[in-house]
Structures are given as structure tokens and as C-alpha cells.
N, C-alpha and C positions, 0 to 999 in steps of 0.2 A: 419267485426269485431265481429258481433254477432255470426257467424257461428265458429269463432276461440273460443270465450268464451264458446259456447256450447261443442266444441270438447275437451277443457280442462276439463270442468265439466264432460263429459262422462268419460274421461280417469281417472279422480279422483275417480268416482264412482266405475269404474271397478277394479283399484287398491285397494280400500278398500274391495270391495266383495272377489278378489283374497286372500287377506289377511286372511280375516275371514273363508273363505272356505278351506284355507290350514294350518291354524293356528295349528291344532292338530299334524301335521308332524315336525313342526319346532324343529331342535336340535335332532331329532330322527335319529341315525345312521343306522336303520335297516328298512327302509320304503319299499323297494323292493330289491330283489336280484340282478336285472339287474343294478340298479344305484350302488348298493354295488360294483359290479365288475368294473363298469366304473371308479370309484373313486379308486378303489384299482390298477387298471392297471396305471392310471396317477400317482398315488403315487410312484409306483415301477418305472417308467420311471425317476423320479428325481434321482434315483440310478443307471441310465444307462441302465436299461431294456428297450428292444424294442418290441413293439407290434408285434405279428405274429412269433416272434423268441424266446424272453424270457418270453413273456406273451401271451399266444395263444388264439385268438378268431377269430370271421369272421366278427365283426363290423368295419365300415370305420374308417380310422385313426383320422379324424376330430372329432369324437365323443369323443376320449381320450384327444385331445387337449382342448376341452371345459372344462374338469375337471382338466386341467393340474394346472392352477393357485390355484384353491381352495386346491388341493392335496399338494400344497407346504407349506400351513399353518399348524400350529398344529392342531391335528386330530379334535377336537370338532369345532374349528374355520372353518376348512375346510368343515365340514358338513354343518354349516350355511351358509357358502359362496357360495356353489353350489346351496343350496336351495334358497338362495336369488336370484341368477341368473335365476333359473327356475321360480321363482315369476314374476321377470321382464319379462322374455320371454312369460309367459301366459297373463300377463296385456298388452303387446304390441300385441299379436295375437288377444286379445278380441278387442282390439281399432280396429286394421285392419279389423276385421270382421265387426264391426259396419260401418266402412267406405264402405266396399264393399256392405253392405246391403242398405245403402244409394243409391249407384250407380245402384243397382238392381231395385230402386223404391220401397223399403220397409223402408222408413225413419222412420216411426212410431214406428217399432219394432227394429231399429238399436241397441240402447243401450241394450235392453233385449237379442237381438242375441249374443252380446259380453258376457253377464252375462250367457247365456245358455252354452256357450263354457266353461267357467269357472267351472260351476257346474257339467257338463258332464264329466270333467276330473276326478273327484272323483269317478265316476261310473266304471272306466275302467283302475284302476291302475295308473292314471296320476297325483297324487297328489303329486309326487316328481319330480325327474329328470329323466324320462324316455326320450328316444331319441326323440320321436315326440314332446316332449314339447319344444325341442330346435330347431327343423327344421320346426315346423308349422309356426312359424313367417317368416321364410324365403320363404315358399311357399306362404303364404298370401301376403307377400310383392311383389313377382313375379306376383301374380294374380292382384294385385292392379296396378302394372306397366302396365300390358297387358290391363285391362279394361279401364284405363284412357288415353291410346295411341290412341286417335282417329285421331290425325295427322300422325300416323304412323312413329314416330320418331324412328330412327334406335337406339339411345343409350337405349331408353326405353326397346326396345325388347331385346338388349344385356345384359342390366342390369338385367332383369327378368331371362333370361336364366343362367346367372353366378349366381344368387341366388339359381336356381335350382341345379347348380353343387355343390353349397356349402351345400345345403340341402342333396345331395347325399352322401357327405362325413360326414353326420351324421347318415343317414341310406339309403341304396341303394334303398328301396323300393319307394323312391321319384321319382324315374326313370318314374314310370307309370304315374304319373301326369305331369312330365316334358315333357314327349313325347306328351301328350295331348296339353300342353301350345304351343310346338313347331308348332304341326299340325294346331292349332287354328290360329296361326300368318300367316302361309302360305296360308291357305283358305282365310283369310282376304285380303292378298296382291293378291290373284288370282281374287278374287271378284272386287277388286279395278282396275283390268286391267293390273297388272304387267306381264311381260314376263316370260316364264316358266325358262329361263335362269337366270333372276335376281332372281326369287324365290329359284332355287336351290342353287345359290350362297349364298343367305342369309341364307338357311337352313343349309348349310355346315358350315357357320360361327357361327351360334347359337348353333349347335351341338358341334362344337369345344370348345365354351365357356362353355357350360353344362359339358363337360368332362375334361375341364382343371384342376379343383382341383383334380380330381382323377388321371389324367396323372401325375400331378407334384409329387403326393405322390408316384406313381409307379416308377417315375423316380429317386426319392430319394434312394427308396429301390434297384434300379438297381445300383445306384452308390455305395452303401455300399456292393454289391453283395448278396442281399437277395431278388431278384425279384421273385425267386421260392416260397420262403416262403410266400410273399405278393399275388402272384397270387392264389395260393392254399387256402390260408385262406379267401380271399376275394371274389373269384369267382368259385373255384373247390369244395370246401368243401361242400357248401350248396346243391349241386347237389347230393352228396353222403350221405347225412344225410337220415336216414330212416323215414317213417311216423309213427306217434303215433298210438296206437290202434284205431280201428274205432269208438268204444264208447267214448272213450276220445276225438277224433277229432269232433265227432258229438255234444258232450256236450259244446265244446268251441265254435264250430260254432253257436249253439243255444243261447249262452251267448252274442256272438257279434251281432247275429240278434236281440236280445232282446234289447241291448244298442242302435242300430242304428234306430230301428223301430218307435220310437216316432219323431226323427228328420226327418226321412223320410215321416212320416205322415203329419207333420207339414209343409214340403217342398211341399207336393202334395196340400195341402190346399193353400199354398202360390201361387202356379202355377195359381190357379183358379181365382186369382185377376188380372184382365186386367192390363198389364204393361203400362206405359206412353210410348209415341212414343220414347222419348229420352233414356229410359231405356230398350228397347226391346232386343237389341244386348248383353247388359250386362247380362240381366237376363238369356238370353240363355246360354251365356259362364258359369255362375255360376251353373245352373242346370246340363249342361254337366259335369262340374268339379265334382260335386257330384257324378254322375253316374259313372265317371271313378275311382274316389276314391274309390267307393264301389266295383268296379269291380276288382280293384288292390288287394283289401283284399281278395276278394274271391279267386283270381287266385293264390295269394302267399301261401295259405295254412297255416297249423299250428294253426291259429285262436286262439291264447291267446288273453285275453281281451284287452290289450294294443295294439293289431294290429288295433283296431278300432279308435285310437286317430287321425291319420291323416285325416279320413273322419268327424271328429266332426267340422273341420273348414268349408268346404263348407256346411255341414250339418246345422251347426248354422246360417250361412249366409242365406241359402234358407229357414230356419224357421221363418226368420224375418217377413214375411208377415203375417203368422198366429199370431205370438207374438204380432204384432202391432194392428191387428184388433179383434181378439178373446178374449175378456177381461176375460171371465170366463175360457177359455180354457188355456190362458197364466198362470193364477194364479195356476191353477192346475199343469201344465207342471213344471213351475219354482219351485213351492212348493215342489212337490214330487222329483224333481231332488235335491233340497237342503236337503230335508229329507233324502231320500236314500243315497245320496252322503256322508252325514255326518255320518249316521250309518255305512256305508261301511268303511270309513277310520278310525273310531273309532275301529270297529271289526278287522280291519287289524292291528292297533296299538296293540290291546290286543292279537291277534293271532300271529304276527310276533315278538313282543317284543318290549321294550322300552329302552331308555338310561341307566336306572339303571341296567336292566338285562344285557344289553351288557357289561357295565363296570364290573359287577361282573364276567362276563364270561373271559374277556380278563385279569382281575387280576388272576383269577385261572390258566390261561395259562402261564401268566408271560413272561417276556422278556427273552433273552438267558441266558447262551449259549445254543447252540443246535438249530437245524432246526425244522421247523414246517410244518406239512402237514394237511391241512383241507381235509379229505376224503370226508366228506359231512358237509354242513353248510353254513352259509353266507360267502362269500370270502372276505368281509370287515374285518374278523379277521386278515388277512394278513396285512391290513393297518394300524391296530391299535396295533399290537404286534411287537415289533422289535426282529424278528427272521429271520434267512436265510430260503430260500425256496428250496425245492427239486425237482420242476418240473414246467415247464412253463405252466401247464394246472392249472390255478388258479381259473377257474370256475369249481367248483367241480364235477358237473353232467356230464362234458365232458368225464369224465374217468370212470363213472359207468351207465349212462342212454343208454337204448337200443338203442334209436334212433340216438345216435352218434356213435354206432359201425361201424367201417370202414370209418367215415367221418372227423376224426382229424388228420390224418397224421401219426399216429402210431397205433399199436395194443393196446387196453385198457388194456387187461390182462397183456401184457408185459411191459408196462409203470408202472403198479401199481406194478408188481414183482420188477422192477428197484427201484422203490421208497421204497418199504419195504426193499430192500437189503441194501440201503443206511442208514437205521436205524435212521429215524428222531426222534429227542428227544421227541417231542410231537405229538401226533395225535388227531384230533377231528372227532367225528362221530355223525350224528344226527339218529334218528330212521329210519327204512326202508321206503323208498318213493316210489311213484308210478313210474313205468318205470324203477327202477333200476335193474341191472342184478344181479340175486341172486348168480351166481357162482363168481363175482367179490366181493361181500360183504362177502361171505363165505370165500374167500381167505384172505381178510383183518382180519375178525373176528377171524381166526384161528391164525393169527401171533399176534394180540392183546392179545389173551389168552395165548400164548406161551411166549413172549418177553417184555409184557408190563404190568403195573399195572394201575388200575383206580385211578387217581389222583383227580379227582372230577366229579360231575354231577351237570350241571347248568341249570337253567330253561331259555329259550329263547322263550317268547310267549307261544304257546300251546306245544311246544316240549321241551324236556330235551336232551341237548347235554352232550355226555360223553367225558371226557378229559383223554387220556391215556398218561403215561410217560413211557420211556423206561427203563427196569429194571436196 
């Protein structure tokens, strides 16, 4: 009874901290370009568009399903709805982290470990609806099922790998940790004396459960005759994407390393604390999980700051020992995370824009007649303005970024020519960005000068977007 009361109190504390930590972002439609796109795709799906066919991207189908219900609401309510869903996901993840910390023998720092996860999200563009925000609770839930499965109950292992499969339909990078979960279960059974035949059979079953959601989506696309589009977008295109310039990649990696370093340092300190006999196996699992999560980030490449978000879960769990024992250290760690995180999301709000600026931008664009093309700028413009679209490439940088050259299924310049030939009524352009192909921008700029007039220039954060109307 006392444990349940403490658990409820812990959850209440975590919910309150999550609300306070993320309050700056509430009702803001331009928190991050990625979630802008997820919401936009979900919104056009209500008009019959299909991901990978009518709205192209390489993200899993399940991610767009998460946004589907919020996207059905009026625009402003839809923004609040998915942000509320993200808040719930964060609070649940933080609570699961605290539970895992207790199982790892770090009960004193359990609540603070959940709190650390909430605060660390703000450091790495996780203050909104990034995909790891939604799949982290699935992976944390799977880990909890495995750690608590001392009796080796088959249904717990099955449920854990099914959660991994659902997480993979939010982002495929969950595969790295999922493979580790499966291997851990197999090694556990081998140490318990199970035969190799039985272990292999169970491995096949668990692998099948993990792949089931993806197979189900693939089967649906096969049924509607679009399996090639699904396969290319989900599995082939990522292998054809070019790497970013070395200096850009190095800078991104350095930022991720800086974000993870405090959690790793706290985890190392936690390891020095001798585990109780009953927590030895659980602690070993949690530490291995952190190592695999970090290895997955390093191996995946790209290294944008939000790629670190999955490692924050085992990182926060393993930091619990430090947070429970080092009083001065935990005050510094939690205090700095809260301060820097708040400064970061406020700076993001100022740099990316807010609701008033976004409304002014969409009013200047206006609703139809005539189609809209966002050459560069936030894809959420498509979701907020009622105009037809002229391309399935709603994530603007797919058509102009150098790293996407040859990786989206069409030639970038050919698709841009086709769009310009269709003479969209309104075109939106942001200033030149890093990684943009100058020849593509020159092509568009020339047509804007010849066939379009500047209708308005609207500020959105630190940038001014130009709105062109066809003559």
C-alpha cells in the first residue's frame, strides 16, 4: 500500500515537472520542423493522401498514425492535442525510468532519474513531438517487462518484443535496442539450461512478433499495389542518401557527445556503487542497454541532436545511483539541465517563431484558389492553409538539399522543373540554407523573377520568408 502511494506521488511529481519544463512550447505550431511534417502528413491523409505515394518520406507508417487523430481536429486544437499526447508519453517514460532505477538497486535516485529524463529532452529538441518521445515509452516498457521476468514467463517476453515492433513503426532505429533485448532473452534462457532447439524456436517467435507491425503495414501496401513505393521509401532510400559535409557531421557528433557525456559520467559513478545481490542481473542489463543505445547512435550516423533522445532513457536510469547518493552533484546536474534546457527552448521559440508570426504568415498566403508550393520553409504551412498541392515532396529539403540528391526516387531538378511548369499560384521561400543545392535555388529564383511577384515578406523567428504570387 505504501509503495503504491509513493508510486502515485512520484508520477504526480513527474507530471508537474513535465508540464513546467514544456510549457513554453504549448500551442506553438512551429516547435520543430520534423513534427511539423508528421502533423502535415497526417492532415493530408484525411484527404486521401497515402504516405510514400502522395506524401513522400522515409519515416515508418506508425509515426503518422500517432498524429492522425490530432490532425483531424481544427488546426490550433490539433497542435495542442499532439503536444498533450507528447506530454503524456514523456510522463509515462519518466515513471518507467524510475521503476527501472528501483529494480537496478538505485531506489534513492529513482524519482530524480525520471526528472532528469524530462529535463534532458529540452536539451536535444525533444520538447515537442519528436518520434523518440513517442517510442521511448514503448522501449522502456519492453525493458521493464524483461527485467521483471524472473520466472521467464513467455507472455512477458512476447509482449516486450511486440512493444519493440510497435516502436520500430515509430522509428526504425529502435531495431538496435530491440536486437539487444532479444539476445538478452536468449542468453538468459541458455544460462537457465534450455536446449538450443527451444531457444531457437523462441527466438524465431520473438523476432516474428517484433517484425509483425512492419510486415502488417507492408502487406497493406502490397494489397493496394504500392509495395514498391513502401519498400523504396522505408528501406532503400536511406542507403542512397549522401553524407553531410565532414565539418557539419563532426559538429553534430560533438553536440550529441556533449549531451550524453553527463549521463555517461553519472552512470559510471553509479556503477561504482556495489549492487545488492537481487539487483545484480538487472543492473547489468540496464548498463548494457545504455551501451547498445549509444552504439546505435554512433552507427546510425547523421548525428542531429534529437538522435540522442533514445539513449536518454537508459542513460537516465543508470544515472540514478549518482543522483541518489551525490547530493551536491545531483543539485548541480539537475539545476544545470533545468537552466540550460529552459534557455534552449526559449531560444528555439525566438529563433523558429511563435503562433502570432505563424498566423501572420498563413494569412499572407491565404487559402485558394490556386495551389501552393513551399520550396523552403516549414511544411506545416501545408497543414494550415487550404490549398491544393503540386508535389508529394512536402518536406521541402527533399527537393533541394545536397544529401538527398539521388535518394528520393526522382531527380530533384526534374521534379522542381515539373512543379514550376505547373505554375503554382503561391510559392514560399526562406533564405538560403546550409546544404542547399545552389543550382536548384537559382532555377527557382529565376522563375520567381520572371513569372511571379513578391506578395509579402513575413518574419518567422530569425528568418524572413518571401511569399510569391503568380502574375
